[in-house]
C-alpha positions in Angstrom: -0.2 0.8 0.2 2.9 2.7 0.8 4.6 1.8 -2.7 1.3 2.5 -4.1 1.0 6.0 -2.4 4.2 6.5 -2.6 4.0 6.6 -6.6 1.1 9.1 -6.5 2.4 10.8 -4.2 5.6 11.3 -6.9 3.0 12.2 -9.4 1.0 14.9 -7.3 4.1 16.5 -5.9 4.8 17.4 -9.9 1.4 18.9 -9.7 12.3 19.6 -0.6 35.0 15.2 8.1 36.2 13.0 10.9 33.3 11.1 10.0 35.3 7.9 8.0 31.3 6.7 6.8 28.2 7.3 7.4 26.1 4.2 6.3 22.5 3.7 5.3 20.4 0.7 4.2 18.4 0.9 1.1 14.8 0.5 3.4 16.1 3.0 6.0 15.5 0.7 9.2 13.2 1.6 11.9 11.6 0.3 14.8 9.2 1.2 17.9 6.0 1.7 15.0 4.2 3.1 17.5 1.1 5.2 16.7 3.0 6.1 13.4 5.9 7.0 15.7 9.3 5.3 14.3 13.2 5.6 15.4 15.2 5.5 11.9 18.6 5.2 12.0 20.5 8.1 13.0 17.3 9.3 14.6 15.5 9.4 18.0 11.7 8.6 17.6 9.8 11.0 15.0 6.4 10.9 12.8 6.6 8.1 10.2 5.0 9.7 6.9 6.4 6.9 4.3 9.8 4.9 5.1 10.7 4.7 0.7 11.6 7.3 0.3 11.9 7.9 3.9 10.0 11.5 5.2 10.0 11.3 8.8 8.7 14.5 10.5 9.7 16.7 13.6 7.3 15.6 16.9 5.9 19.4 18.0 7.6 19.6 21.7 11.5 20.1 19.9 10.5 23.2 18.6 10.9 24.5 22.3 14.3 24.7 21.1 15.8 27.4 19.2 18.1 25.0 17.4 16.2 21.6 16.2 18.2 19.0 17.3 19.9 17.2 14.3 18.4 13.6 15.7 15.1 15.1 15.2 15.4 17.3 12.3 12.7 16.6 9.4 13.2 14.3 6.8 12.5 15.0 3.3 13.6 12.6 0.0 11.5 12.7 -3.6 13.5 9.7 -5.1 14.2 6.4 -3.6 17.4 5.3 -4.5 19.6 6.3 -1.7 23.2 5.5 -1.4 24.1 2.1 1.1 26.9 4.2 2.3 29.1 7.6 1.6 32.9 6.9 2.2 34.3 9.9 3.0 37.4 9.4 1.4 36.6 8.8 -2.1 33.7 11.3 -2.3 33.7 14.4 -4.7 31.8 17.7 -5.0 32.1 18.0 -8.9 31.7 21.8 -10.6 31.3 21.4 -14.5 29.6 23.7 -17.6 30.3 26.9 -18.2 33.6 28.1 -16.2 36.5 28.5 -17.1 37.8 25.7 -14.5 36.2 23.0 -13.6 36.3 21.7 -10.4 36.8 18.2 -8.6 37.2 19.4 -4.5 36.6 16.6 -1.9 35.2 17.4 2.0 38.9 18.3 3.0 39.0 20.4 -0.3 35.9 22.9 1.1 37.7 22.8 4.8 40.8 23.9 4.2 41.3 25.7 1.3 38.0 27.8 1.6 37.0 30.3 4.2 34.5 29.0 6.4 31.0 30.4 6.8 28.2 30.0 9.2 24.6 30.8 8.7 21.0 30.5 10.9 18.4 29.8 8.9 14.8 27.7 8.9 14.5 25.0 6.4 10.8 24.4 5.7 9.3 21.7 3.4 7.0 23.6 0.7 4.1 21.4 1.7 4.3 21.5 5.2 1.0 21.4 7.3 -0.9 20.3 4.2 -2.9 17.8 6.2 -4.8 20.5 7.5 -5.7 22.0 3.6 -9.3 22.8 3.2 -10.2 21.2 0.9 -7.7 18.6 1.3 -5.1 18.0 -1.1 -3.1 14.4 -2.6 0.2 14.7 -1.3 2.2 13.6 2.0 0.1 14.2 4.6 2.3 16.8 6.9 1.2 18.5 10.1 3.4 21.6 11.3 6.8 19.1 11.8 7.9 19.1 8.4 10.3 22.4 9.2 14.0 22.8 11.1 16.0 25.9 12.5 20.0 25.2 12.5 22.8 26.8 12.0 24.7 25.9 9.0 28.4 25.6 8.4 30.2 25.5 5.0 31.4 27.3 1.8 29.7 30.1 0.1 28.8 28.9 -3.3 29.9 31.9 -4.6 33.9 31.6 -3.5 33.4 27.6 -5.3 32.2 29.7 -8.2 34.4 33.0 -8.2 37.6 29.9 -8.4 36.0 27.9 -10.8 35.6 31.3 -13.2 32.3 31.8 -14.8 31.8 32.2 -17.6 30.1 35.4 -19.5 26.4 34.7 -21.0 25.7 32.2 -17.5 22.1 32.2 -16.6 21.4 28.8 -14.1 23.3 26.2 -12.0 21.7 23.3 -11.4 22.3 21.6 -8.4 22.5 17.6 -8.4 23.0 15.0 -5.1 23.1 11.5 -5.2 19.8 10.1 -4.6 18.2 8.0 -7.6 15.1 7.4 -9.4 13.8 4.1 -8.7 12.7 4.0 -12.7 14.2 5.5 -15.7 10.8 6.7 -16.3 11.4 8.9 -12.9 13.0 12.0 -13.8 16.3 12.7 -11.5 16.0 15.3 -8.7 17.6 18.6 -9.8 16.8 22.1 -9.0 18.4 25.2 -10.2 18.9 29.0 -9.1 19.2 32.1 -11.3 22.6 32.6 -11.4 22.9 35.9 -9.8 20.8 34.0 -7.0 23.5 31.9 -6.7 26.4 33.8 -6.3 24.7 36.7 -4.0 27.0 35.5 -1.3 24.4 33.2 1.5 23.2 30.3 -0.6 26.2 28.4 0.6 27.0 24.6 0.9 26.4 22.9 4.1 29.3 20.2 6.0 27.6 21.1 9.3 24.8 21.4 11.2 24.4 22.7 14.5 28.3 22.1 14.6 28.0 18.7 13.9 29.0 16.2 10.3 25.0 16.1 8.5 23.1 13.3 9.7 22.1 10.9 6.5 19.1 11.4 6.4 19.1 14.8 6.4 22.3 14.9 3.3 25.4 14.1 4.9 28.2 14.4 3.8 26.6 18.5 2.2 23.7 20.3 1.5 23.2 23.0 -0.6 21.6 25.8 1.2 19.3 28.3 0.6 18.5 31.0 3.3 14.6 32.4 2.6 13.2 29.7 0.1 11.6 26.5 0.9 13.5 23.0 1.3 12.5 22.0 -2.0 15.8 24.2 -3.5 18.4 22.5 -0.5 19.6 19.6 -2.0 20.8 17.3 -0.2 24.2 14.8 -0.4 25.2 17.1 -3.4 27.7 16.4 -5.3 26.9 17.4 -8.7 27.4 21.6 -9.3 26.8 22.9 -13.5 26.6 26.4 -14.6 24.2 26.7 -17.9 24.2 29.3 -20.8 20.3 28.9 -21.3 17.3 28.4 -18.6 18.1 25.2 -17.0 14.5 23.1 -18.0 14.5 20.3 -15.1 11.5 18.8 -15.0 11.4 19.4 -10.9 11.7 23.1 -12.2 9.2 23.2 -15.1 7.1 20.1 -14.0 6.5 20.2 -10.4 7.0 22.8 -7.0 4.6 24.7 -9.1 2.0 27.9 -7.4 0.3 30.9 -9.0 1.9 33.3 -10.5 2.1 36.8 -8.5 0.3 35.3 -5.2 2.6 35.6 -2.6 0.9 32.5 -0.6 0.6 30.8 -3.6 -3.2 30.8 -3.0 -6.0 30.2 -5.3 -9.8 28.7 -5.0 -10.1 25.6 -5.6 -13.5 25.8 -8.4 -11.1 28.0 -10.9 -7.4 27.3 -10.8 -4.5 29.3 -12.2 -4.0 29.0 -15.3 -0.4 31.0 -14.9 2.1 29.1 -12.7 6.1 29.0 -11.7 8.2 27.6 -9.8 7.8 28.2 -5.9 10.6 30.4 -4.5 10.8 32.5 -1.3 8.1 31.5 2.4 6.1 33.6 2.9 5.2 35.0 6.5 3.1 32.6 8.6 3.0 32.2 12.5 2.3 28.5 14.4 1.5 27.4 18.0 3.9 24.7 19.5 2.3 25.2 23.5 0.7 23.7 24.7 -0.7 21.5 22.2 -3.8 21.1 20.4 -6.6 19.9 22.7 -4.0 20.2 25.9 -5.7 20.3 29.5 -4.8 23.7 32.0 -5.3 24.9 34.7 -7.9 26.9 35.6 -7.3 30.4 37.7 -3.8 30.1 36.8 -1.0 31.4 34.6 -0.1 29.4 31.4 2.1 30.3 28.9 1.3 30.0 25.0 4.4 30.2 22.7 4.9 29.9 19.3 7.1 30.5 16.5 6.9 33.1 13.8 9.1 33.6 10.4 9.5 34.8 6.9 11.5 35.1 4.4 14.1 36.9 6.0 12.4 40.4 5.7 11.9 40.3 9.5 8.8 39.7 11.9 7.7 43.0 12.7 5.0 41.8 15.4 3.1 38.8 16.3 -1.0 39.5 17.7 -3.2 35.9 19.4 -7.1 36.5 19.8 -8.9 34.5 22.0 -12.8 33.1 21.3 -14.1 36.7 19.0 -12.1 38.5 20.7 -10.2 41.5 19.4 -6.2 40.9 18.5 -4.0 41.4 21.5 -0.2 41.8 20.7 1.9 38.7 21.5 6.0 39.4 23.1 8.5 38.6 20.1 11.5 37.0 21.6 14.8 38.1 20.3 16.0 37.7 16.4 18.8 34.8 16.3 18.8 35.5 12.7 17.3 37.2 10.3 16.3 33.7 8.4 15.6 32.3 11.9 12.2 31.4 13.2 11.5 34.2 16.1 10.0 32.4 19.4 6.7 34.5 20.3 4.3 34.1 23.9 1.5 35.8 25.5 0.9 34.3 29.3 -2.8 33.9 29.7 -5.1 33.2 32.9 -7.9 30.8 32.3 -11.0 32.8 34.4 -12.8 29.8 34.4 -13.4 26.7 33.1 -14.5 25.9 29.9 -13.4 25.5 26.3 -11.1 28.2 24.7 -10.1 29.3 20.8 -7.5 30.7 20.3 -5.8 32.7 17.1 -2.5 33.7 15.8 -1.3 35.8 13.2 2.3 37.6 12.1 3.1 40.4 10.3 6.7 41.2 8.7 8.3 43.9 8.3 6.9 44.5 4.6 3.1 44.7 6.0 2.7 41.0 4.6 0.2 39.1 7.3 -1.8 36.1 7.4 -5.2 35.4 5.7 -8.1 33.6 7.2 -8.1 31.1 4.0 -5.2 30.2 2.6 -5.5 26.9 -0.7 -4.1 25.5 -3.8 -4.3 22.3 -5.6 -0.8 21.4 -4.9 -0.9 21.7 -1.0 2.4 24.6 -0.6 3.2 27.7 1.2 -0.3 27.2 4.5 0.0 30.3 6.4 -3.4 31.2 7.0 -4.4 31.9 10.4 -3.3 29.1 12.8 -5.9 28.2 15.8 -5.7 26.5 18.9 -8.5 24.8 21.1 -7.2 24.7 24.9 -9.6 23.2 27.8 -9.6 24.6 30.9 -11.3 22.6 33.9 
């Protein structure tokens, strides 16, 4: 049944050292499957969406930490043929195409020949929270856990391209990883960026995540980091970079991960689908509840701290507001900013006046004045950012 689901899912999605070796089986080993929770190789208990390819969701409680632990950082793969192992000594990153000098680089080369670069950035799947879309749409039925915040260390793509020497007329740069299609008819997962974006000094290739080598399931040994853009561009197990004099025309750019053109959150109506579609790019503004979790029972007459996270494409969160029942919007307290591309924590202390059921809403607004709508929908279940709600019971 899972194989059938995965095949359908793939089609609808068209509609992301000191250790000498890391290993993974063809089908990642999992233990303790219970209530949808599993322990995949190298991971703690996570929510299982699919096991081939491995797709795992982070439990909400881990978002109480500013940096998502590597052991529970969400896992997203499109293709089921992942390497059984990665030998760090023989691994090479190759840079080819419209350059003056093609490069073949080891991990040691990247660590010793280039200035290290560190950035804090949120990695969010384009389909995060798809299970909440109404009407429902096909695809991986993620809740709010298909994202994670981390400190990434590696090298700037700009530094690599400057050493290679970008030839005049270059338009696009493609990025490919070691994951492979299960069938010849399935297109390889390759993403691309415009040369100007690749050279912006922020797009980078990470070899460390939160101060440690990348977990294998999160893209070891190298992962492309595209701050402020959805995770579909964050290619894992990266081993090929290529420059083109024309627009890259790969399947996963032209046919998959498309959203309505000119709409900041990809919104469209189910009865009048947009005809002009473009590749998804930047994160939209959004806020989520983290604690208490839905349906939690709290004590009447006692203070309860409600907290959550707000984020956008790096423009910056200006404010977060809470509403209780049908009441007015009340400012929540924003925590410190730990990076322009990081999520930002918010808090609100509230005392339930009496036993009963209470409904909360939260919305964020960024520096550009962009905020969250009451309802958001598109055919692919991307970019969810409608106003989030939370139900709590006081006794």
